[in-house]
C-alpha positions in Angstrom: 0.0 0.0 0.0 2.9 2.4 0.8 4.1 2.2 -2.8 1.6 4.9 -3.7 3.8 7.4 -1.7 6.4 7.2 -4.4 4.3 9.8 -6.2 5.8 13.0 -5.0 2.6 15.1 -5.4 0.5 12.6 -3.5 3.1 12.1 -0.8 3.0 15.9 -0.1 -0.8 16.0 -0.2 -1.2 13.0 2.1 1.4 14.3 4.6 -0.5 17.6 4.6 -3.7 15.8 5.3 -2.2 13.8 8.2 -0.6 16.9 9.8 -3.9 18.9 9.4 -5.8 16.0 11.0 -3.5 15.9 14.0 -3.9 19.7 14.4 -7.7 19.3 14.2 -7.6 16.6 16.9 -5.6 18.8 19.2 -8.2 21.6 18.6 -11.1 19.2 19.5 -9.6 18.5 22.9 -8.7 22.1 23.6 -12.1 23.3 22.5 -13.7 20.9 25.0 -11.6 22.4 27.8 -12.3 25.9 26.6 -16.1 25.2 26.6 -15.8 23.9 30.2 -13.9 27.0 31.3 -16.6 29.3 29.9 -19.7 27.3 30.5 -19.0 24.9 33.3 -21.8 22.3 33.6 -23.3 23.6 30.4 -20.2 22.7 28.4 -22.1 19.7 26.8 -24.7 22.1 25.4 -22.0 24.4 24.0 -20.2 21.5 22.4 -23.4 20.1 21.0 -24.2 23.5 19.4 -20.7 23.7 18.1 -21.1 20.3 16.5 -24.4 21.4 14.9 -22.7 24.5 13.5 -19.9 22.3 12.1 -22.3 20.1 10.3 -24.4 23.1 9.0 -21.2 24.7 7.6 -20.3 21.4 5.9 -23.8 21.0 4.4 -24.1 24.7 3.2 -20.6 25.7 2.2 -19.2 22.6 0.3 -21.7 22.9 -2.7 -20.9 26.6 -3.1 -17.2 25.9 -3.3 -17.8 23.1 -5.7 -19.6 25.5 -8.0 -16.6 27.8 -8.3 -13.7 25.3 -7.9 -13.1 25.1 -11.6 -12.3 28.8 -11.7 -9.8 28.8 -8.9 -6.3 27.2 -8.9 -6.6 24.3 -6.5 -3.3 25.0 -4.8 -4.3 28.6 -4.1 -7.7 27.5 -2.8 -6.3 24.8 -0.5 -3.5 27.0 0.8 -6.0 29.9 1.5 -8.2 27.5 3.5 -5.3 26.2 5.5 -4.2 29.8 6.3 -7.8 30.6 7.3 -7.9 27.6 9.6 -4.6 28.5 11.1 -5.8 32.1 11.8 -9.0 30.9 13.5 -7.1 28.4 15.6 -4.7 31.1 16.7 -7.6 33.3 17.8 -9.4 30.7 19.9 -7.3 31.0 23.0 -8.4 34.7 23.3 -12.1 33.9 23.3 -14.0 35.2 26.3 -17.6 34.7 25.3 -19.5 31.6 24.2 -20.9 33.3 21.1 -17.4 33.9 19.9 -16.8 30.2 20.0 -19.7 29.7 17.7 -18.5 32.3 15.2 -15.0 31.0 15.0 -16.1 27.4 14.8 -18.3 28.3 11.8 -15.3 30.0 10.1 -13.0 27.0 10.9 -15.5 24.4 9.5 -16.4 26.5 6.5 -12.7 26.5 5.6 -12.6 22.7 6.1 -15.7 22.4 3.9 -13.8 24.1 1.1 -10.5 22.3 1.6 -11.6 18.7 2.0 -13.7 18.2 -1.2 -11.1 20.0 -3.2 -8.4 17.7 -1.8 -10.7 14.7 -2.6 -11.3 15.8 -6.2 -7.5 16.3 -6.7 -6.4 12.8 -5.7 -8.0 10.8 -8.6 -6.3 13.2 -11.0 -2.9 12.8 -9.3 -3.4 9.0 -9.2 -5.3 8.1 -12.3 -4.6 4.3 -12.0 -7.4 2.5 -10.3 -5.1 0.4 -8.1 -3.2 3.5 -6.9 -6.4 5.5 -6.2 -7.8 2.6 -4.2 -4.7 2.5 -2.1 -4.9 6.2 -1.6 -8.5 5.9 -0.4 -7.5 3.2 2.1 -4.6 5.4 3.4 -6.9 8.3 3.8 -9.3 6.1 5.9 -6.3 5.0 8.0 -5.2 8.6 8.5 -8.7 9.5 9.9 -8.7 6.4 12.2 -5.1 7.0 13.5 -5.9 10.6 14.2 -8.9 9.6 16.3 -6.6 7.4 18.4 -3.3 9.4 18.3 -4.5 13.0 18.8 -6.2 12.5 22.2 -3.1 10.7 23.5 -0.9 13.5 22.2 -3.1 16.1 23.7 -3.0 14.3 27.1 0.8 14.2 26.9 1.1 17.8 26.0 -1.3 18.9 28.8 1.2 17.5 31.3 3.7 20.2 30.3 1.7 23.0 28.8 -1.7 24.7 29.3 -4.7 23.9 27.1 -4.3 27.1 25.1 -1.0 25.8 23.8 -2.9 23.0 22.1 -4.4 25.7 19.8 -0.9 26.7 18.9 -0.2 23.1 17.9 -3.3 23.3 15.7 -2.1 26.5 14.1 1.3 24.9 13.3 -0.4 21.9 11.8 -2.4 24.0 9.4 0.6 26.1 8.5 2.7 23.0 7.8 -0.2 21.7 5.7 -0.2 24.9 3.6 3.6 24.6 3.1 3.3 21.0 1.8 0.4 22.0 -0.5 2.5 24.9 -1.9 5.4 22.4 -2.6 3.1 20.1 -4.6 2.5 20.4 -8.3 -1.2 20.1 -8.7 -3.2 19.6 -12.0 -5.0 22.6 -13.4 -8.7 22.6 -12.9 -10.6 21.6 -16.0 -13.3 24.2 -16.8 -16.7 22.7 -16.3 -19.0 23.1 -19.3 -22.1 24.1 -17.3 -24.3 27.1 -17.8 -26.1 29.2 -15.1 -25.1 31.2 -12.1 -23.4 30.1 -8.9 -26.6 28.7 -7.5 -27.2 26.5 -10.6 -23.7 25.2 -10.5 -23.9 24.6 -6.8 -27.0 22.6 -7.4 -25.4 20.5 -10.1 -23.6 18.2 -7.7 -26.9 17.4 -5.9 -28.6 16.9 -9.2 -25.8 14.6 -10.3 -26.4 12.4 -7.2 -30.1 12.4 -7.7 -29.9 11.4 -11.4 -27.2 8.7 -11.1 -28.5 5.4 -9.5 -25.3 4.4 -8.0 -24.8 7.8 -6.4 -28.3 7.7 -4.9 -27.4 4.3 -3.5 -24.2 5.8 -2.1 -26.3 8.5 -0.3 -28.5 5.8 1.2 -25.4 4.0 2.4 -24.1 7.2 3.9 -27.3 7.3 6.0 -26.8 3.7 7.1 -23.2 4.6 8.2 -24.4 7.7 10.0 -27.0 5.8 11.9 -24.5 3.2 13.2 -21.7 5.7 13.7 -24.0 8.1 15.7 -24.5 5.5 18.5 -20.7 5.1 18.7 -19.8 8.8 18.8 -22.8 10.1 20.8 -23.6 7.3 23.2 -20.3 5.5 24.0 -19.7 7.6 27.1 -23.2 6.9 28.5 -22.9 3.2 27.6 -19.5 2.8 29.2 -19.9 5.0 32.3 -23.6 4.5 33.2 -24.6 1.1 31.9 -21.4 -0.8 32.4 -20.1 1.4 35.3 -16.6 1.3 33.7 -13.9 3.9 34.5 -13.3 6.9 32.3 -10.4 5.2 30.5 -12.7 2.6 29.2 -14.4 5.2 27.0 -11.1 5.4 25.1 -10.9 1.6 24.9 -14.4 1.4 23.3 -13.6 4.1 20.8 -10.3 2.5 20.2 -12.1 -0.8 19.4 -14.1 1.1 16.7 -11.0 2.6 15.3 -9.1 -0.7 15.2 -12.0 -2.4 13.3 -11.9 0.5 10.8 -8.2 0.4 10.3 -8.0 -3.3 9.8 -10.6 -3.1 7.1 -8.9 -0.2 5.4 -5.7 -2.3 5.2 -7.5 -5.3 3.7 -9.8 -3.4 1.3 -7.4 -2.9 -1.7 -7.0 -6.7 -2.0 -10.7 -7.4 -1.4 -11.9 -4.8 -3.9 -9.7 -6.4 -6.6 -11.6 -9.7 -6.1 -15.1 -8.4 -5.4 -16.8 -5.3 -6.8 -17.6 -2.1 -4.9 -21.3 -2.9 -4.9 -20.9 -6.3 -3.3 -18.4 -5.1 -0.7 -20.3 -2.0 0.3 -23.8 -3.6 0.5 -22.5 -6.6 2.4 -20.9 -4.3 5.0 -24.0 -2.1 5.2 -26.3 -5.1 5.9 -23.9 -6.0 8.8 -24.7 -2.6 10.5 -28.3 -3.2 11.5 -27.4 -6.8 12.5 -24.7 -5.5 14.9 -27.1 -2.7 16.2 -29.7 -5.4 17.0 -27.0 -7.2 19.1 -26.2 -3.9 20.8 -29.9 -3.4 21.6 -30.1 -6.8 23.2 -26.8 -6.3 25.2 -27.9 -3.0 26.6 -31.4 -4.3 27.5 -29.8 -7.1 29.6 -28.1 -6.5 33.0 -24.4 -5.6 32.5 -21.8 -8.3 32.9 -18.2 -9.1 32.0 -19.0 -11.0 28.9 -21.5 -8.4 27.7 -18.8 -5.7 28.1 -16.5 -7.7 25.9 -19.3 -8.3 23.4 -19.9 -4.5 23.2 -16.2 -3.9 22.4 -16.5 -6.5 19.7 -19.7 -4.8 18.4 -17.9 -1.5 18.3 -15.0 -3.1 16.3 -17.5 -4.6 13.9 -19.3 -1.3 13.4 -15.9 0.3 12.7 -15.0 -2.4 10.2 -18.4 -2.2 8.4 -18.4 1.6 8.2 -14.9 1.6 6.8 -15.9 -1.0 4.1 -18.7 1.3 3.1 -16.9 4.7 3.2 -13.5 3.8 1.8 -14.7 2.8 -1.7 -17.1 5.8 -1.9 -14.5 7.9 -3.7 -14.3 5.2 -6.5 -18.0 5.5 -7.0 -17.9 9.3 -7.2 -15.0 9.2 -9.5 -16.7 6.7 -11.8 -19.9 8.9 -12.0 -18.5 12.3 -13.1 -16.3 13.8 -15.7 -12.9 15.2 -14.6 -14.3 18.7 -14.8 -17.2 17.9 -12.6 -15.2 16.0 -9.9 -15.0 19.1 -7.6 -18.8 19.5 -7.7 -19.4 15.8 -7.3 -17.1 15.5 -4.2 -18.5 18.7 -2.7 -22.0 17.2 -3.1 -20.9 14.0 -1.5 -19.3 15.8 1.3 -22.3 18.0 1.9 -25.0 15.3 1.6 -23.1 12.7 3.7 -22.7 15.2 6.5 -26.4 16.0 6.2 -27.0 12.4 7.2 -24.9 12.9 10.3 -26.7 16.1 11.1 -29.9 14.0 11.2 -28.5 11.0 13.2 -26.3 12.9 15.8 -29.2 14.7 17.6 -31.5 11.6 17.1 -29.0 9.4 18.9 -28.7 11.9 21.7 -32.5 12.6 22.1 -33.4 8.9 22.0 -30.8 7.9 24.5 -32.0 10.6 26.9 -35.7 9.9 26.5 -36.0 6.2 25.7 -32.8 4.6 26.7 -29.9 2.8 24.9 -31.8 -0.3 23.8 -34.5 1.8 22.0 -31.8 4.0 20.5 -29.9 1.0 19.1 -33.2 -0.5 17.7 -34.3 2.7 16.0 -30.9 3.5 14.5 -30.6 -0.1 13.4 -34.0 0.1 11.7 -32.8 3.3 9.9 -29.6 1.5 8.8 -31.6 -1.5 7.5 -34.1 0.7 5.6 -31.3 2.7 4.1 -29.4 -0.4 3.0 -32.5 -2.0 1.5 -33.1 1.2 -0.4 -29.5 1.3 -1.7 -29.8 -2.4 -2.8 -33.0 -1.5 -4.7 -31.6 1.6 -6.3 -28.2 0.3 -7.3 -28.5 -2.0 -10.3 -26.8 -5.4 -9.9 -25.5 -5.0 -13.4 -23.9 -1.5 -13.5 -21.5 -1.2 -16.5 -19.6 2.0 -17.1 -20.6 2.0 -20.8 -24.2 2.5 -21.6 -25.9 2.5 -25.1 -28.4 5.4 -25.2 -30.4 7.5 -27.6 -30.0 11.2 -28.4 -33.2 12.7 -29.7 -32.5 16.3 -28.7 -29.2 17.0 -30.5 -28.8 17.9 -34.2 -27.5 15.0 -36.3 -24.2 16.9 -37.1 -23.5 17.6 -33.4 -19.8 16.8 -32.6 -20.9 14.5 -29.7 -22.7 12.2 -32.2 -19.8 11.5 -34.5 -19.9 7.8 -33.7 -23.7 7.5 -33.4 -26.0 5.8 -35.8 -29.7 6.4 -36.6 -32.3 4.2 -35.0 -34.6 2.0 -36.9 -37.6 4.2 -36.0 -35.8 7.4 -36.9 -36.4 8.9 -33.5 -32.8 10.1 -33.0 -29.2 8.7 -33.0 -27.8 6.1 -30.8 -24.3 5.3 -29.5 -22.6 4.0 -26.4 -19.8 5.3 -24.1 -18.8 5.7 -20.5 -22.0 7.4 -19.3 -22.2 10.2 -16.7 -24.6 13.0 -16.1 -23.5 16.2 -18.0 -24.9 18.8 -20.3 -25.4 16.2 -23.1 -26.8 13.6 -20.7 -29.2 15.2 -18.2 -31.0 11.9 -17.4 -30.1 8.3 -16.7 -31.1 6.1 -19.7 -33.4 3.2 -19.3 -31.8 -0.3 -19.9 -32.2 -1.4 -23.5 -32.5 -5.0 -24.5 -29.4 -6.4 -26.2 -27.1 -3.6 -25.2 -24.3 -3.3 -22.7 -26.8 -2.1 -20.1 -28.0 -5.7 -19.8 -24.6 -7.2 -19.3 -22.4 -7.3 -16.3 -19.3 -6.4 -18.2 -17.6 -3.7 -16.2 -19.8 -4.0 -13.2 -18.3 -2.5 -10.1 -15.2 -1.4 -12.1 -13.8 2.0 -12.6 -13.8 3.1 -16.2 -10.3 3.1 -17.7 
């Protein structure tokens, strides 16, 4: 897997991602301590509001950036966002009012909402080979998982020698280092997107792309399944560990570590698995595992706590991490396959926005259900959502999903350049041809399968187009 780091541009971008993630992790710990200093017992409410602001920024800002990303050099955009995040992190230690936290968090996350989809859209152009790109996706997943384990430990170590405010200084240095690494990388020029309309129309294109492409609609449903299962881990672990099992505070880290370990192990194995099985098979199998595991969690939390049930919950958290990783890691391959190079920024921005919209739904649901109905009911309801979302994805995503589709053009003149290889139909209702099909200005809708064409074969199913 590490062979992909031989590519200098990717090596610099991946290192920038890792350093920025560590800085973000330090900021998360420092922000929690800052909220406690300012709000005392109301710190949870402050952090909950900050989390909602974070998700709102992700959902609202990413599509707007995707609409103009083809006009801005990617390196300039990413460096500007890193410098913005560094400036916000440097300001946080001087906050004296809670409302100031909210404003700065919105600015910080708005910059992240611009940086991350741009980064995601750049990687498939830097690594055009399918095998290399798959390895890059797995490494990105590993980076996120390692950050969730490493950053709190690093923060705890630093807090033994410095005050919490110095953690924000570490965050600032991380973003500055990320900016330097991005500057040192030679990035591809953005391909102008051939779309008409203003910024709003272009921002809406990514969402329309998801709605019009069956496999992308299925991906959104799978994002909801992951968000339903992940919410119980990130929102309810502390209650499960401390109140239900009466475990010490350190056991919270153990449970979250089990989730991260399952995710990392899967990310390491996925490149080999995806070469043998297609994206659809791997992602749907993993998604169906999520409601099954949540049903087990509901049963475990409904029973009196015991030593074996505590071990079983740790195993369940590891299984959720593994299944979520198996769904999330190949998602970039699906997006890449479903858009032109020019539309990749808009496609990744839409995926970033819509997937975080799922979390914006499940995060508060997990908290409210746990507080009002208890952990067993929470696991049961979230499991039902995950099951419904997975069944929906299975129904939407055709089992035979080739990249090339034969289709009819009845709305283009016969001498249009796009129809050079097309032939007239027997009924004279237009011209027909086949190619790697994506939604764009010439193909606003997904074609219905036609008998005797590639759409009815499984050639190319679950493969990226060459």
